[in-house]
Structure formats: structure tokens, C-alpha cells
C-alpha positions in Angstrom: -24.1 11.3 28.6 -22.3 8.2 27.0 -20.4 7.8 23.8 -21.4 5.0 21.4 -20.5 4.0 17.9 -22.2 2.0 15.8 -20.5 0.3 12.7 -22.7 -0.8 10.0 -20.7 -3.4 7.4 -22.9 -3.9 4.5 -23.0 -4.6 0.8 -25.2 -2.3 -2.2 -26.9 -4.2 -4.6 -25.0 -4.1 -8.2 -25.7 -0.7 -9.8 -27.3 0.8 -6.4 -24.3 2.3 -5.2 -25.0 6.0 -6.0 -28.6 5.4 -5.0 -27.2 4.3 -1.6 -25.1 7.3 -1.6 -27.8 9.8 -2.1 -30.0 8.3 0.4 -27.1 8.4 3.3 -26.1 11.9 2.4 -29.9 13.1 2.0 -32.9 11.7 3.8 -30.8 9.2 5.9 -28.7 12.3 7.6 -31.9 14.6 8.0 -33.3 11.9 9.9 -30.2 11.0 12.2 -30.1 14.7 13.1 -33.1 14.4 14.9 -31.9 11.9 17.1 -31.1 12.4 20.5 -27.3 12.5 20.9 -26.3 12.4 17.2 -23.0 13.6 16.5 -21.7 12.3 13.2 -21.9 9.6 10.4 -19.7 9.1 7.7 -19.2 5.9 5.1 -16.3 4.1 3.8 -15.3 1.6 1.4 -12.8 -1.4 2.3 -9.4 -1.0 0.5 -6.9 -3.5 -1.7 -4.5 -2.4 1.2 -5.0 -4.8 4.2 -2.6 -5.8 7.3 -4.0 -9.1 7.3 -4.6 -9.7 3.3 -5.6 -13.3 4.4 -8.4 -12.2 6.4 -12.1 -12.4 4.8 -13.7 -8.8 3.8 -17.4 -9.8 2.9 -18.5 -6.7 2.9 -17.6 -3.5 0.3 -18.9 -0.5 2.9 -18.6 0.5 6.3 -20.9 3.0 7.8 -19.8 4.9 11.3 -22.4 6.5 13.5 -21.4 8.6 16.8 -23.7 9.1 19.0 -23.3 10.8 23.0 -26.6 9.4 24.0 -28.4 10.7 27.3 -29.7 7.4 27.8 -28.4 4.5 25.9 -31.1 2.0 26.6 -33.6 4.5 25.3 -31.8 6.0 22.5 -29.6 3.5 20.8 -32.2 1.4 19.4 -33.6 4.9 17.8 -30.9 3.9 14.9 -32.6 0.5 14.2 -35.6 2.0 12.1 -33.5 4.1 9.9 -31.0 1.5 8.9 -34.1 -0.8 7.9 -35.4 1.9 5.8 -32.5 1.1 3.7 -33.0 -2.9 3.9 -36.5 -2.3 2.6 -36.0 0.3 -0.3 -33.6 -2.8 -1.5 -30.3 -0.5 -1.0 -28.8 -3.5 1.3 -27.6 -6.9 -0.5 -27.7 -9.3 2.3 -28.2 -12.4 0.1 -25.4 -14.1 1.8 -26.2 -12.9 4.9 -22.8 -10.6 5.5 -24.8 -7.7 6.9 -23.4 -6.7 10.3 -24.5 -4.2 12.7 -22.4 -3.3 16.0 -22.8 -1.1 18.5 -20.2 -0.2 21.3 -20.1 1.7 24.6 -16.5 3.8 23.8 -13.8 4.2 26.6 -13.1 7.5 25.4 -13.1 9.8 22.6 -10.4 9.8 20.2 -7.0 9.8 21.6 -4.6 11.8 19.3 -1.0 11.7 18.5 1.3 14.6 17.4 0.4 12.9 13.7 -3.2 14.4 13.7 -3.9 17.3 11.6 -7.3 18.2 13.6 -8.1 21.3 11.3 -8.3 18.3 8.3 -10.7 15.5 7.3 -9.7 11.6 8.0 -8.5 9.8 4.8 -10.1 6.7 6.1 -10.2 4.3 9.4 -9.2 1.1 10.1 -11.0 -1.3 12.7 -10.0 -4.3 14.8 -12.9 -6.2 16.3 -10.7 -7.5 19.5 -10.7 -9.8 22.4 -8.6 -9.9 25.3 -7.6 -13.2 27.6 -9.7 -14.4 29.9 -8.9 -12.9 33.4 -7.0 -10.1 31.8 -8.8 -7.6 30.8 -7.2 -5.1 33.1 -3.9 -5.9 31.9 -5.1 -5.5 28.0 -6.5 -2.2 28.5 -3.4 -0.8 30.4 -1.1 -2.1 27.5 -3.4 -0.4 24.6 -3.8 3.2 26.6 0.0 3.2 28.1 1.7 1.4 25.0 0.2 0.0 22.1 -2.2 2.9 21.6 0.7 5.7 21.7 2.8 3.7 19.5 0.3 2.7 17.0 -0.9 6.4 16.3 2.5 7.6 15.8 2.9 5.4 12.7 3.0 8.0 9.5 -0.7 8.2 8.4 -2.2 7.0 11.7 -3.3 9.8 13.6 -6.1 8.5 16.7 -7.4 5.9 18.1 -10.2 4.8 20.6 -12.0 2.0 21.9 -15.1 0.5 23.0 -17.1 -2.6 24.3 -19.9 -4.6 22.6 -23.0 -3.4 24.4 -25.6 -5.9 25.4 -28.3 -4.2 23.5 -27.5 -4.3 19.8 -29.8 -3.1 16.6 -31.3 -6.1 14.4 -30.1 -7.9 12.4 -28.1 -9.0 15.7 -25.3 -11.6 13.8 -22.6 -13.0 15.5 -19.2 -10.5 16.4 -15.6 -12.1 16.6 -14.5 -9.7 19.0 -16.0 -8.0 22.5 -13.9 -4.8 21.8 -13.6 -2.3 19.1 -10.0 -1.0 18.2 -11.0 2.1 16.0 -8.0 3.8 14.3 -8.2 7.3 12.1 -5.7 7.7 9.5 -4.4 10.6 7.4 -2.7 9.5 4.6 -2.7 9.1 0.6 -0.5 6.5 0.8 -2.2 3.9 2.8 0.2 1.4 1.4 2.7 3.1 2.8 1.3 3.7 6.4 0.3 -0.3 6.7 3.9 -1.4 5.2 5.7 1.0 8.5 3.1 -0.3 10.7 4.4 -3.9 10.1 7.9 -3.0 9.8 7.5 -1.6 13.1 6.2 -4.5 14.7 8.8 -6.6 13.4 11.3 -3.7 14.5 12.6 -3.3 10.8 11.3 0.3 10.5 13.4 2.9 8.6 12.5 5.2 11.0 14.6 2.9 13.7 11.4 3.2 15.6 10.1 -0.6 16.8 6.8 -1.6 18.9 7.4 -3.2 22.2 6.7 -6.3 22.5 2.8 -7.2 21.9 1.1 -8.0 25.5 0.3 -11.8 25.9 -3.1 -10.4 27.5 -4.4 -9.6 23.7 -5.7 -12.4 22.3 -4.8 -13.4 18.8 -8.8 -14.3 18.2 -9.4 -10.8 16.2 -9.7 -9.7 12.5 -8.5 -6.0 11.3 -9.9 -3.9 8.5 -9.1 -0.9 6.7 -11.4 1.5 4.7 -11.4 5.1 2.8 -13.9 7.7 3.3 -16.2 8.5 0.8 -18.7 10.6 1.9 -19.2 14.1 2.9 -17.9 17.3 1.3 -14.7 17.4 2.8 -11.7 15.0 2.0 -8.3 14.6 3.1 -6.2 17.0 0.6 -3.0 14.6 0.5 0.2 13.5 2.0 1.1 11.4 5.0 0.1 13.0 8.4 3.7 12.4 10.5 5.1 14.6 13.3 8.6 13.0 12.4 11.0 12.8 9.7 9.7 11.0 6.3 12.9 11.5 4.7 14.4 8.4 6.5 12.4 6.0 4.2 13.6 5.1 0.9 11.9 6.1 -2.0 10.9 2.8 -2.9 10.1 1.7 0.3 5.9 1.0 -0.1 6.2 0.4 -3.7 9.3 -1.1 -5.3 11.0 1.1 -7.7 10.3 0.0 -11.6 
């Protein structure tokens, strides 16, 4: 078996968001359940809070499909006709050719931090379409596995990470992807601005927690894009609060938002 994740970045025509949601939660989920290796499918919407706000967000929605394929070369293409169904029904707005479908062979399943409340749903996710410097792949993976992954997932509200590599086999429409690798992070927070701001503060060594990230590895390319999304599908939603195994009282009350 082989863990794979497919991300579908897309827009929906004006006035048809509810139609898409009903299709996704109804017929689409039923069709997915018949695919070999299917694990889960969730929908997300891009958030105003972004760590790199100047990066374009040309799509409003993200769908994430998780599989454990018996035979990826056989099974991965089976998702294509199910996504084409939405396109054929006029539920995808691709007038500007912004739709993206990228499939990844995952290096591992979720790697959680002590922040993770595993009995509760995620509030959202972030994705990095990432690259490593040529010739330094092993160093890049070691840095993520031993240093950066653990420190990122200890930020308040960040709870888990998994990563993967673009597969040679992709689903149509096959369009340019700016990163060879996916860095997929899970959030459990009702204050994403707080989480994003403390991530930035820890990276700069100025977090009220006193925690500072180690220097960024030069094996990681700066050619990357980062995008945050909130969960909008399913029956269960994050009940509130910021998942954190540390002491939130060290943060000033106006840390995320200036005092009125």
C-alpha cells in the first residue's frame, strides 16, 4: 500500500458554491467511497490570514483527497473522471485557467506534536508548494524531519505535518506546479491570526514564548508558495480555542490584534 494525497485548487462560479458543496458532500463522497484505497476527502476555503500575504491566491477553494493505494499507477487515475464530473456540470470556474490538481506520494502519514488533540477535527490546513536546492535533497529532508517539522508543529494552533513528492502520474488538467514537494500542515485553532503571527515571531526569534526557530537550512529553496485554508466540509468542526501544549498566558492580550 502507498499513501497518496491529491490537492484540488479551484474556483466555483458565482452563485454555485452551495451546489458544489451539495455535490461534494453527497454524490461525490459516495463515488469516492467505491475507489480502492480511499481514506478521506475534505474541503477548505482560503483564509484572509496568510504568512506570505503578497503571494497570489488565485483560487478560493481547496479539496484534499487521501488514499492508501494498492497500486498507484492503476488507482490514481480513477479520481480524474470524478473531478471531471464537477467540471462537466459547470461547477468549476476555470475561465482564467487557475484550476490545479496535484498528486503526491507521501513520505509518511501525519507526524503530530504534543499540541495535537487527536480526538477533535482540524480547523484548517496550510500547504507549501516547496523545493529543495539541487543536489541537497538528503540534507533538506533531514532538516525537515529532525528540525523544522518538530519546531513548526509546536507553534500554538499547529498540530501535525506530513510531506510528499509530486508523482510522475498526474490527473488532467496537468498544469504547472511551482514545487516538487508538498509540505502539508494541520491546524487546530480558532485564532489563525495568532497562530500565523507566532509562527512568524518564532522564525524571527521574537516570540513571547521565548522559543526561536533554528536557522533555516540553505538546502530549502526560497522558490516556494504558502497558502492557508479553513475547513468547510463534513459534520465535525474544531470546537474552539488554540491547541497548545505550552503556556498561552505568556502572550500579551493584544498579541494577535492591537488593543482597541
